[in-house]
N, C-alpha and C positions, 0 to 999 in steps of 0.2 A: 644626494641630497644631503643638506650638514645638519649637523645636530650640536646644538651649544649650549651653553652653563652659562650663567651671569653668578655675581658673586651675592648672596642672600642679603639681602638689606634690614630683614627681622631684625631687632636688636637683641644681643647676644648669642647670635646664631652661627655657629662654626662651624657647621657639618658644609660638603658641596656634594652638588650631584652626580660628579662625573670625576674618578681618579684616573690617576695616571696608567695603570693596569686596565682600567674598564675602556678605556680611549684604544686601548689596542684592540679590545674584543670587537669594541664599538664597529673599530676600521676593516675586522673581516667582515663585517656584514657589508660592507659596501659603503657606509658614510664616511664623511668628513665630519671630524670633531674639532669644536672651536669652544674656546674657555675666555670670561673675561679677568684682568691682568689681576692677579690676587686674590681670585674667587676662593681658591685649594688652601695660602696662606695660614688661617685659622687652625685647619686640621693637618697642617704640616706636609703640604704639597705644596712646592715651591714651582713658580713659573719654568724653569730650568727644566724640571722634571718631567713637565707636561709637554716641554719643545724635544724633549727627547724621545717621548713617547708618539711623537708627531703630529702635536694639535696645534692648532692656531691663535696665537696671541691675539683680545682684541683690548685696546686700552677701556672702551666705556659701554656702560650695560647697552646704551642706545645702539650702537654701532654694532651689539652683538643681534639683539631682537631683530635688530633689519635686516642683517646678512643671511640669519640662520632658519629653515623650513623646520624645526623640533627641537622644542627649548623644555630644558631637563633642570629642577630646579627642585627644592626639597622642601621649603613654608610656598603656603598659600600666598599668590599674588596679591599684591596691593593694590590700588586704584592707579597707580601709575603703569603699574609692568600690564595690566592690565588695557591700557590706553593703546600699548604697542602690540597688542595681539592682532593678527592682519587674515583674510580670508584663508583657509587651505591648510595656515599653519598651526600646527600639533603644540599644545602643552601636556608636558607631564609633570605632573608633583601635589602631593598633596593639599586636598582644597576645598573640602570640607563643603560638601556639597546642601547635605541637610539645612546649615547655617549660613550659607553662604549666595542665598537668591537671588543679589546684585552682583556678583561673578560669575554665574550662569546667565543671567538676564546680559552682561557684558560683550560672554563670549560669546551669545549667541548672536547679537546685533552684528557682531564684527566677523562672522561666518568660521571662527574657528572650531577646531576638536581638542577637547579636554579631556584628558583620561588621568581620575584622581587614582594615587595610588593605595589611599585608603579606603577604596571601594573595591578593589582586589578579593574576588569573592573566596573564601575558605573553602576551596574544594583542593583532592590531591595536586591535581597536576597544574594548580596554582601556587604552591607552598612559596617554590622559589623567584615568586615575586612580589609576597605577601611583605611590606615594607611594612606594617604594623606589628608583625611578631618581630622582625627583624630588630628592630625601634625597641620592642616590648621586652625581649631578650636583653639590651642593655640596659634599658631602664629597671629591670628587677635585677642585675649585678651591682650597678650602682649604688641602688636603694639602700643593700645591704652594706657597702662600702661606706655609704653617707651615714647610716646609721650607726656604724662602728667608730666613724670619725667623731661623733657627737657623744657616742656612750662614756667613755672614760675607762671602760672596765675592758678586760678579756673576755674575747666569746666563748674560748675553751675552758673547760677547768683544769688549776694546775695545782699541784701538793708540792709544796716551796717547802727550804728551811725557813722560811719569812712566816710560814702560814697557811693555810689552805684557802683557794681560790674557787667560789663556784662557779660554774657555766653559765651563761647566759641564756636567756629564755627566751623565745622568738617566737611569734606568732605571725603569718602571714595568711591574709584573708584575702582567699582567690587564688585557685590553683591552675589559672590560664598560661599563657607563655610566661609572662611580667614573673606571673607568683611562681610559676616550677623553677624560674633562672633564681628569683634570691632564694628557694629552697635548697638548691644545690650550691650559692653559694653560702650561705649561715650553714648547713650542713659539714660543708668543707672545712670552716671556720673553726668547727667544733661544739657551735652552739646547742642547746638542745630544741629543738626546732618543730613546733607546733605546725600543720595547716589547715584549712578550713576552705569548704566550696558548698555551694549549693549542688550540686551535683554529685552524687555519692559514686560515680563511676571512675570517679579520679584519685581514687582512696586509692588504689592498686598501684598508681604512677608516683603518689606520693609517699608511699612507705619504701617504696621500691630505692627510692632517694634519702633513706635516713629518717625519714621525716616522721612524724605521726599525727594521721588523720584526726581531725575535731569528730565526730560522730555526733548529730543532733537526734534526739529521740521524739523524730517528728515525720508521719508519715506522708509525703505529697508528690503525685507523679506529678516528673518535670518536664516540658515541652522539650521536643529533639530539638538538641542544638543545631543541626541542619535547617530547622526550621527559619533560625536567625543568624544564620550565618559563621554557626561553629563556636557562638556564645551562648551565655547560659543567660535564661527566658526569665521576668519579674516574675518575682513569687506572690507569694499568694500574705495578705495581713496577717493571716494566723502566724505562718511559718519565717516570717519577718520577725512578729512577737518572741515564737522562741530561738529564732537565732540571739536576737539583742539579750535574753534571757543569759543564754549562753554565752555571750564574749562578757556581760557583767561577770559571768564566773568566775571569767576568764583572768578579766581585767589587773587584780591585783597580784597575781603571780607575774605577768610578764612584763620581760625587761623593755622587750623593743616589741613592737607591732609595726609592721608593714601593710597595708589596705594596698589593694588593686583594683576592686572592683568595679568596671564600666559594664554598662551596656549602648551599641549604637544608639546612636539617634536620642540619646535621653540625659538629663541632668543624673549625675552619678549617683547612688545609694546612700544613705546615712546610714552609716554601720555603726560606727564608734561614740557614742555621746558624750556630750558632755559631763555626766556623772561617773562614764569610765573611765575619764580622761581625769576624774577628781580623785578616780579609788587607786591609779596608780603610781608609783612607787617612786619618791623622788631620785633625778637623774635618768629614769626613761624615757624612749626616746618610740615615736611617733615618724613613721614616714608616709604621705600618703600621695600614693601616684595617681591617684584621681583629682587633685586638686584643679588640674583644667578645667574639668567640667562640672567645677563645685566641690570634692573633696569627699570622703568617705566619711570624714572626721569633722565632727560639726564647729571643732576651733580652728578648722586649717586656713590659713590665709596664704593667697595663690601666689608665688613665684617669691616667700618668706620662710624666715626659722623663726618662730616665735618658743618664748618657753613663758609656761603657764604660773602661777602663783603658786602652784604645789611643786614645782619644779619639773614638770616634763617638757621635754622638748619637741616640735612640729615642726616638720618638715614640710612646706610645700611647694616646693622647685616643681614648674614644668619642662625643665630642659634638662633632665638627666641624660640623654643618648648625646646632645650638645658636649656635652662635659667629659665627653669620650667621644671628639670628632673625628678623629683619627677611626678608631674602628666603626663610628657609626657610618662615615662616609662610605670606608671601603664598602659593608652591606648593602647600604641603599644605593650606592652607585649599584651595584653587583643586580640588584632588583629591577634596576631601573634596566639594565643590559640584557636581562632575561625578558623583560619584555620588550622590548625593540628585537630580540632574536625571536618573539612572537609574531609580531608586528612585520616581521622582515623574513618571511618564509623562503624567499627565492634565495636572497643572501646578497642581494644585487644594491642594495640602497635606496631604495623604492617603499615606501609605507603601503601594507594593506592591509587597510584598516576594515577587516572582517568585522560585522557587525552580528555575523551568525556565531561566531565563537562565545562561549561561554564566558571564555575570562574578559578578554577585549570588551562586549557589550557589557559587560558588570561593571567593569573599571570605566567607562566610555558617561561623561556627564552631558556633554554637549557635544554636537555631530552636523557638520553639514547645515547651519543655520537652526537648528532644532534643541530643544532641552529634552534628553534620555533620561534623565534622573528620573525618577527612581528606577531601577534596571528589573525585570522581570526576576522569576526566583531562577537561578541556574537548573537548567538541567538534569546535570550529576550533582549528587548531593553532598552536602559539605560531611566531612570525617568524623561525625557523631555515629557513634553506632545506633543501628537502628535497637529499637526494644524488641525481646521475642516474648511471645505469645508462651503462654505459660500452659502445659500440655495438661490435655484435662484428667483428671483426677478420678480413677477406675474404683466401683466399688467392690467388696470381698468377691462377690460372685462372677464380677467382671474379671477377674485378679486370676480367677480358680480355676475360669474358663479359657481364659489366655494360658495359663499353666501346662492345663490337661490338651491344650492345643501341639503346644508347643513339643511337650513328651511323648504323645504319638508323632507330631511329622519325626522326631528325631530317630525315633523307634525304629518307624519304616525304612530309613535312609539307612539303618546300619542295618538291618535286615536284608536289604536290597543290596549293601556292599558286598556282607557276608554270603549270600549266595551267589553273585555275579563271582565271587575270589574264590567260593567253594569249587564252582565249575571249571573255572579255566585251570583251577589246581589238579582238580580229575582230568581235564583234558591231558596236561602237559606231564600227568603220572602212567596214562596210557602209552606212552610213547617214549620217557624218559625211563634209564636205567634206575636203579632205585638209589646209588653213592649218589646221584645227582640230583635228587630230591629230597634228601637229607641237606644240605646244603641251600639248595632252592627253597626250603620250608623257613630255614633261618634267615637267609635273608626275605622274604617276606615279612615274618613277622619283627625284624629290624626295622624296615621301611615301614609297618605300621607303628609301632611304639616310637620313632623317629617322629612319624607326622603327628600325631598325638601329644609329646613332647616338645616339641619344638611349634608348629603350626598356628595351634592355638594361645599361644602367646602374643599379647599385647607389642605393637610395632614399638612402639616407646619403651620396652625392657628387652629390645634384642642386641642393644650392645651390652649393657651387664651379662645377658645369658650367655655371650660369648666364653666369660669363665666356664662356665657348664660346659658347652661345646667342647672345650679342650679335653675334656675327658674323652670322649666321643670320639672325637679326632687321634687321640694316645691308641683307643681302641685298631683303629684302623690300621694308624702307623706300626703298630706290633704286627697284625697281620701279614701288611705288606711286606715289612722284615722278614718274617716267616718265609713270606713264596718267594723273593728276593732272587735265592740261591737255586730255583727251578730250572730245570733243562730246557724249559720250551722257551723261545726266544719274548712270543707272544705277552707270557705269563712274566716276566724278569719285565717287560716295559710297563705294564698295568701295574706292576708292584713298585716300581720306578716314580710313576705319573703319582701313584695314591700317595708316598712317602712324600713326594714333592708339596702336594695340594693341602696334606694334613699338616705338613709344616709349617708351612704358610697361616694356615688356620690358628694353631700353637703358640707360633711365636705373635702374632699380631694380635691375639685374646690376650697373653701377658701384656703386651703394650697399650691398648687400649684397656686394660683393666687399671695398671698402673698409671697410666693418665689421669682416669677418673678419680684416682684414689688422692693424686695430688691437686685435685678440684677441692677439696674437703681439709687440709691441711694449712695450716696459718705460714708456715715458712716456703 
C-alpha cells in the first residue's frame, strides 16, 4: 500500500505530516511513500531530501490523492479534499469530529475510513501517538517566547552598574501539557513563575519545575480526569467565582499571563475578564492559547495581536505550532508513524484496522461506511490517578485494643523464638566442648544484634546505612586478619574470603556515601 502527504492548503499552515526521517520508518513497515512537490518546503524539508529518503514526488495534490491508499495530513480537510476520498481509502489527520458533522457525513458517503489524531485516547500506551500533546508542548514553549518578544524587558532579574532590574512575574493558568511546557520555559528564562490549575494534584509537578502553585481556599471534589480523557472537568459556579476572585487579586502584580485552559468539545472557559485586564500594568502581556475556542481572556481576538487602552498586549494567535514548523512537523510525523505501526502489526505494508484496539477505535470517526464517533470510553483508564479512600478513623478504645493485640502478638513471637533458641543451644551444649560454646554463643548474639539493627530499617534508608555497616565490616576484617596466620588451611581460606568480602563492603560503602554527599553540594 502507498501512504502519501499532500501540501497543506490551510492559509498560513507550514507543517507537514511526513518528514524524510518518518518516511524511512514507514518504508520499514512495508509502505511506499509519496509526497506532493513542495509539501515540506515551508518546514525546511526540500523535495531533494525526500527523494534521498526514497519518497516518490508527485506534482499535484489531485494526483497524490488518486494514487495513494492512505493520506496523512495535518489540518482538517476542506470540501475539495473530502471529495477526493474514495471507498477503502484511509485518511489520518486532525478532523474536529465534534464540530465537523458535514465532514463525517461526506467520509461516510464515500466509504472512507477516517482517523482523527485529536481523538487518540490519553492512556499510557497511546502517549507516543498523542498529537494534541505534541502540539500543545510546542505551543506552551512558543507562547513564552512570543510573550518575551512583546514584553520589552528581561525575564530574569539583574543587578548591574546601570541599576537593578526586577525579574518578570509570569502567571500560567492551566498546568496541562502546554502549561507545563510554558512553566519550564519561563523558569529557565529566570522569571518568577506562578501556576494555577483546578486539579490540586498537579501542584507537585508545578513545584518540581521551580514554579509556585497558586492554591485556592475552596474545597471541591473534582471528577477523575480519566473520565474526560485526562483533562480537567467542568467546575461548579461557586468554584469558578472563587477562581476569578483569586485572579483579580493576582492581576495587578503579573507582568505576563499565559492561559491554556480548554475542555474537549466545549468553548474555552472565560478566566481573565475585562476588569482583570484593566487592573494590569502598562506593558503587560497576555498570551491566550485557547483563542481558537473563543479564548480564556474576554478581550482576545482570534489570530490577532491587540493592545488595550491601558497598554496591555493580548496575543490570540492560533498557529503557535506552525510558527515552529520544523520541530512541529518532526513530532507530528512521529505521531503518525507510531499510529501506522499500530495499524500494521505484521509490518507487511497492509493496514489492519482493528476496531477492538482501544487506541484505534478511539481515534476512528468513520469506518466502512459508518460514523463511529463518539467512541466508547476506553477499557484502560487515562493516566489520572484514582482517588484513594480515606481510612476509617478509629475510636480511642479501638486504638487501645489494637495496641494491646499487637503487643501480645509481638510478645508471643519473642517468647517462642527465645524458647526455641534456648532449646537449640542446650542441645548443642550437650555434645559440643566448652571452648566451642563460648564462641558459638558470641556468634548467635552477634547475629541477633545484627538482625535487630539492620533488618528493621526501612528499605529507603539502606543506602545511607552502608556507612554504619562499615563499622561492622571493620570488626569482621580485624577478626579475619587475626585468624589469617592460622596453621589450618581451611581457617586461612575462610579468613581470606572474609577479608575480601568485608573489604568490598567497606570501600563500596565509602564510595556510595561520597556520592550521596556530592548530591547536596552546589559545585
